[in-house]
C-alpha positions as CSV (number, residue, x, y, z in Angstrom):
1,M,29.6,-10.6,6.2
2,A,25.9,-11.0,6.9
3,A,24.5,-9.3,9.9
4,P,24.0,-11.9,12.7
5,L,20.5,-12.7,13.8
6,H,19.9,-14.2,17.2
7,R,17.8,-17.4,17.4
8,Y,14.8,-16.5,19.4
9,V,13.1,-18.9,21.8
10,E,9.4,-19.0,22.6
11,G,8.1,-15.7,23.7
12,V,6.6,-12.4,22.6
13,L,8.8,-10.6,20.1
14,H,9.1,-6.9,21.0
15,L,9.8,-4.6,18.1
16,L,10.9,-1.0,18.1
17,V,10.6,0.2,14.5
18,D,12.0,3.6,13.6
19,T,9.9,6.1,11.7
20,S,12.2,5.7,8.7
21,T,11.3,2.1,8.2
22,W,7.6,2.7,8.7
23,L,7.8,5.3,6.0
24,D,9.7,2.9,3.7
25,L,7.1,0.2,4.3
26,S,4.3,2.7,3.6
27,R,5.8,3.7,0.3
28,R,6.0,0.1,-1.0
29,R,3.3,-1.1,-3.5
30,D,3.6,-4.5,-1.7
31,G,3.6,-3.0,1.8
32,Q,0.3,-4.7,2.6
33,R,2.2,-8.0,2.9
34,W,4.0,-6.9,6.0
35,I,1.3,-4.7,7.3
36,V,-1.3,-7.5,7.3
37,A,1.3,-10.0,8.7
38,L,2.1,-7.6,11.6
39,R,-1.5,-7.0,12.3
40,E,-2.2,-10.7,12.5
41,L,0.8,-11.3,14.7
42,L,-0.4,-8.5,17.0
43,R,-3.9,-10.1,17.1
44,Q,-2.4,-13.4,18.1
45,G,-0.3,-11.8,20.8
46,K,3.0,-13.0,19.3
47,I,4.5,-9.6,18.9
48,E,4.4,-6.3,20.7
49,L,5.2,-3.0,19.0
50,L,7.2,-0.6,21.2
51,V,6.1,2.9,20.1
52,P,7.9,6.0,21.3
53,A,5.6,9.0,20.9
54,V,8.3,10.7,18.8
55,V,7.8,7.9,16.1
56,V,4.1,8.6,15.8
57,D,4.7,12.4,15.7
58,E,7.4,12.0,13.0
59,F,5.3,9.6,11.0
60,V,2.2,11.9,11.0
61,R,4.4,15.0,10.2
62,N,6.0,13.3,7.2
63,R,3.0,11.4,5.9
64,E,1.5,14.2,3.8
65,R,4.8,15.1,2.2
66,V,5.7,11.5,1.3
67,E,2.2,10.8,-0.1
68,A,2.3,13.9,-2.3
69,S,5.8,13.1,-3.6
70,M,4.7,9.5,-4.5
71,T,1.8,10.6,-6.7
72,S,3.4,13.7,-8.1
73,S,6.6,12.0,-9.1
74,V,4.7,9.3,-11.0
75,A,2.6,11.9,-12.7
76,Q,5.7,13.9,-13.7
77,R,7.4,10.8,-15.2
78,F,4.3,10.1,-17.4
79,K,4.3,13.8,-18.5
80,L,7.9,13.7,-19.5
81,I,7.5,10.4,-21.4
82,K,4.5,11.9,-23.3
83,Q,6.5,15.0,-24.2
84,D,9.4,12.8,-25.5
85,L,7.0,10.9,-27.6
86,D,5.4,14.0,-29.0
87,E,8.8,15.5,-29.9
88,Y,10.8,12.4,-30.9
89,G,8.4,9.6,-31.5
90,G,7.8,10.3,-35.2
91,T,4.5,9.7,-36.9
92,D,3.9,6.2,-35.8
93,N,3.4,6.8,-32.1
94,Q,-0.3,6.9,-31.6
95,E,-0.5,3.5,-29.9
96,A,2.3,4.5,-27.5
97,L,0.6,7.8,-26.7
98,K,-2.7,6.1,-26.1
99,L,-1.0,3.7,-23.7
100,I,0.7,6.6,-21.8
101,Q,-2.7,8.4,-21.5
102,D,-4.3,5.3,-20.2
103,L,-1.5,4.7,-17.7
104,A,-1.6,8.4,-16.7
105,H,-5.3,7.9,-15.9
106,Q,-4.2,5.3,-13.3
107,V,-1.9,7.6,-11.4
108,P,-4.5,8.8,-8.9
109,L,-5.7,5.3,-8.4
110,V,-2.2,3.9,-8.0
111,G,-1.4,6.7,-5.5
112,A,-4.6,6.1,-3.5
113,M,-4.0,2.4,-3.3
114,T,-0.4,2.8,-2.2
115,T,-1.0,5.7,0.3
116,R,-3.7,3.7,2.1
117,N,-0.6,1.9,3.6
118,F,0.0,5.1,5.7
119,G,-3.4,4.8,7.4
120,D,-2.9,1.1,8.1
121,V,0.6,1.8,9.6
122,L,-0.8,4.5,11.8
123,D,-3.4,2.0,13.1
124,L,-0.5,-0.4,13.9
125,L,1.4,2.3,15.8
126,R,-1.7,3.3,17.8
127,A,-2.1,-0.3,18.8
128,G,1.4,-0.5,20.1
129,H,2.8,-0.1,23.6
130,V,3.8,3.5,24.2
131,L,7.3,4.1,25.5
132,D,7.4,7.2,27.6
133,P,10.9,8.7,28.2
134,T,12.1,9.1,31.7
135,V,14.3,11.8,33.2
136,A,17.1,9.3,33.0
137,D,16.5,8.8,29.3
138,Y,16.7,12.5,28.6
139,G,19.8,12.7,30.7
140,S,21.4,9.9,28.7
141,V,20.6,11.7,25.4
142,V,22.4,14.8,26.7
143,A,25.4,12.7,27.7
144,R,25.4,11.0,24.3
145,G,25.4,14.4,22.6
146,L,28.2,15.8,24.8
147,D,30.3,12.7,24.0
148,K,29.3,12.9,20.3
149,R,28.4,9.3,20.3
150,A,26.1,7.9,17.6
151,P,23.5,8.9,16.5
152,L,24.8,12.3,17.7
153,H,28.1,12.0,16.0
154,R,27.3,14.0,12.9
155,S,26.6,17.7,12.2
156,R,22.8,17.4,12.3
157,N,20.0,17.3,14.7
158,S,19.6,13.7,15.6
159,V,18.2,14.2,19.1
160,A,15.0,12.2,18.3
161,D,17.1,9.4,17.0
162,A,19.3,9.4,20.2
163,L,16.1,9.2,22.2
164,L,15.1,6.1,20.3
165,A,18.4,4.5,21.1
166,E,18.0,5.3,24.8
167,L,14.4,4.1,24.9
168,Y,15.5,0.8,23.4
169,S,18.3,0.4,25.9
170,T,15.9,1.1,28.7
171,A,13.4,-1.4,27.3
172,I,15.9,-4.2,27.2
173,D,17.5,-3.3,30.6
174,A,16.8,-6.0,33.3
175,V,14.8,-8.1,30.8
176,D,15.4,-11.7,30.2
177,L,16.1,-11.5,26.4
178,A,16.1,-15.2,26.1
179,S,12.4,-15.3,26.8
180,E,11.5,-11.7,25.8
181,P,13.4,-11.1,22.5
182,H,13.7,-7.6,21.3
183,A,14.6,-6.0,18.0
184,F,15.5,-2.5,16.9
185,V,14.6,-1.8,13.2
186,T,15.7,1.3,11.3
187,S,16.4,2.4,7.7
188,N,18.6,5.3,9.0
189,S,21.9,3.6,8.3
190,D,23.8,7.0,8.4
191,D,23.0,7.5,12.1
192,F,22.7,4.0,13.5
193,S,24.8,1.6,11.3
194,Q,28.4,0.7,11.2
195,P,30.3,3.5,9.4
196,G,32.3,2.4,6.3
197,G,31.3,-1.2,6.8
198,D,28.4,-3.6,6.7
199,R,25.4,-1.3,7.2
200,R,23.4,-4.2,8.6
201,L,25.5,-4.0,11.7
202,P,25.0,-1.4,14.5
203,H,27.3,1.5,15.0
204,P,30.0,0.7,17.6
205,D,28.5,3.4,19.9
206,I,25.2,1.5,20.2
207,A,26.6,-2.0,19.6
208,S,26.4,-2.9,23.3
209,A,22.6,-2.9,23.2
210,F,22.9,-5.8,20.7
211,A,25.7,-7.8,22.3
212,S,23.4,-10.3,24.1
213,G,21.4,-13.0,22.5
214,G,17.8,-11.9,22.0
215,S,18.5,-8.3,21.0
216,T,18.8,-7.7,17.3
217,Y,19.7,-4.8,15.1
218,A,17.9,-4.9,11.8
219,L,18.1,-2.6,8.7
220,G,15.0,-1.5,6.9
221,V,12.1,-3.5,5.7
222,D,14.3,-6.4,4.6
223,G,15.8,-6.5,8.1
224,L,12.3,-6.5,9.6
225,S,11.4,-9.4,7.4
226,D,14.6,-11.3,8.5
227,V,13.7,-10.7,12.2
228,L,10.2,-12.1,11.7
229,R,11.5,-15.1,9.8
230,E,14.1,-15.8,12.5
231,Q,11.4,-15.7,15.2
232,F,8.5,-17.4,13.4
233,G,10.1,-19.5,10.6
234,D,7.7,-21.1,8.2
235,E,4.8,-19.4,9.9
236,I,5.7,-16.0,8.7
237,D,6.5,-17.2,5.2
238,E,3.0,-18.7,5.0
239,L,1.5,-15.5,6.4
240,L,3.4,-13.4,3.9
241,A,2.4,-15.7,1.1
242,E,-1.3,-15.4,2.0
243,T,-1.1,-11.6,1.6
244,D,1.3,-11.6,-1.4
245,F,-0.9,-9.5,-3.7
246,V,-0.6,-6.1,-5.4
247,E,-3.9,-4.8,-6.6
248,E,-3.6,-3.2,-10.0
249,P,-6.1,-0.5,-11.0
250,R,-7.9,-1.0,-14.3
251,R,-6.7,0.8,-17.3
252,L,-9.0,3.5,-18.8
253,D,-9.6,1.4,-21.9
254,E,-10.7,-1.5,-19.7
255,I,-13.1,0.6,-17.8
256,T,-14.6,2.2,-21.0
257,E,-14.9,-1.2,-22.7
258,A,-16.8,-2.6,-19.7
259,E,-19.0,0.4,-19.6
260,K,-19.9,-0.1,-23.3
261,Q,-20.7,-3.7,-22.8
262,L,-23.1,-3.0,-19.9
263,F,-24.7,-0.2,-21.9
264,D,-25.3,-2.5,-24.9
265,R,-26.8,-5.3,-22.8
266,I,-29.1,-3.0,-20.8
267,W,-30.1,-1.0,-23.9
268,Y,-31.0,-4.3,-25.7
269,H,-33.1,-5.4,-22.7
270,R,-34.9,-2.1,-22.6
271,S,-35.4,-2.1,-26.3
272,L,-37.2,-5.5,-26.2
273,Q,-39.2,-4.4,-23.2
274,H,-40.3,-1.3,-25.1
275,E,-41.4,-3.4,-28.1
276,R,-43.5,-5.7,-25.8
277,Q,-45.2,-2.7,-24.3
278,L,-46.1,-1.5,-27.8
279,Q,-47.2,-4.9,-29.1
280,D,-50.8,-3.7,-29.6
281,D,-49.7,-0.6,-31.4
282,Q,-48.3,-1.7,-34.7
283,A,-48.0,1.9,-35.9
284,S,-45.5,2.7,-33.1
285,I,-43.6,-0.6,-33.4
286,E,-42.5,-0.1,-37.0
287,P,-40.6,3.2,-36.4
288,L,-39.1,1.6,-33.3
289,L,-37.8,-1.4,-35.3
290,S,-36.5,0.8,-38.1
291,V,-34.3,2.6,-35.5
292,A,-33.5,-0.2,-33.1
293,G,-33.3,-3.1,-35.6
294,P,-29.7,-2.5,-36.9
295,N,-28.4,-1.9,-33.4
296,R,-30.1,-5.1,-32.1
297,E,-28.4,-7.0,-34.9
298,R,-25.0,-5.6,-33.9
299,V,-25.6,-6.4,-30.2
300,E,-26.8,-9.9,-31.0
301,A,-23.7,-10.6,-33.2
302,T,-21.4,-9.3,-30.5
303,Y,-22.8,-11.0,-27.4
304,T,-23.3,-14.6,-28.3
305,Q,-22.8,-16.4,-25.0
306,T,-25.9,-17.9,-23.3
307,G,-27.5,-15.5,-20.9
308,E,-25.5,-12.4,-22.0
309,L,-28.6,-10.8,-23.5
310,G,-31.1,-12.2,-21.0
311,P,-33.7,-12.9,-20.1
312,Y,-32.6,-11.4,-16.8
313,T,-34.1,-11.9,-13.3
314,D,-34.8,-8.8,-11.3
315,F,-31.6,-9.5,-9.3
316,E,-29.5,-9.9,-12.5
317,L,-30.9,-6.7,-14.0
318,G,-30.2,-4.8,-10.7
319,M,-26.6,-6.0,-10.8
320,L,-26.1,-4.8,-14.4
321,N,-27.5,-1.4,-13.6
322,G,-25.4,-1.2,-10.4
323,K,-22.2,-2.0,-12.3
324,L,-23.1,0.5,-15.0
325,S,-23.7,3.2,-12.4
326,A,-20.4,2.5,-10.7
327,L,-18.3,2.6,-13.9
328,R,-20.0,5.8,-15.0
329,W,-19.2,7.3,-11.6
330,V,-15.6,6.4,-12.0
331,L,-15.6,8.0,-15.5
332,G,-17.0,11.3,-14.1
333,S,-20.8,10.9,-14.2
334,E,-23.1,11.4,-11.2
335,W,-24.3,8.4,-9.3
336,D,-27.4,6.6,-10.6
337,F,-26.9,7.9,-14.2
338,L,-28.4,5.0,-16.1
339,D,-29.6,6.5,-19.4
340,T,-29.2,4.3,-22.4
């Protein structure tokens, strides 16, 4: 049985998203799809993020740990694969080892590109509407704990989760949900979802908050996506499609090959310039050609497309040097190292 989603009418969609879902979204390589979509909907005034301070605090507290685990786990997997190839790959494994080494070079880049999601999510949270607990909210948490009602029904400290439940109940209290739809999104199915059943449905202890049309319980990033589609229909699909991209970092062999091509083209240009400067000094030109001649032939045979070997405008030459400097910086050289 699929979790029911209420058909929203026109109005601002108010979202209370649990820390667990924000962390899940931040971990995803394709997380920018939802992050950009939420940012745009916020800009258009079509959604409002309801942000309890405890969500921001938990997100910031867990960010460093999750970021570190993402990069270290990938690096460890590459290390183990390389060890297996070394031990069991036989003699014909050089190509595989080279591929693993190239992929391992990408790990820091992959990690950095993925973990930027955390900063973007934090910006979203800080742009949301802060929910400040009242004395009544704290009292309701205590009562929930004494009665051992979800999310305080298990032998663990879920006080922060209970506060989220109470803050959401307060947010929807005395609100016309038909015109002001609300949704509670969490990945914490153990504390909030129906036990032993469809985890996309709320626990009976909190189900009353979702009994009325316009208040929805959603599970995880997929649940968030469903809520957005239910509210915005084709608009959200178009918005997600516009941001459906995952930037892949270049492999090490791609970077070194591009650096070599730029080196050859700039060296060839400088070699010709040097020869022109010595055109009245035949004694100096002959030694130059004896050294540079074979390499010029190699470069001319390699780069045959029109314009690849110049002549260059000052702008084109500046672009080539800038690209060479950038690639060398990526490979470990200092900025502006342009020796050829």
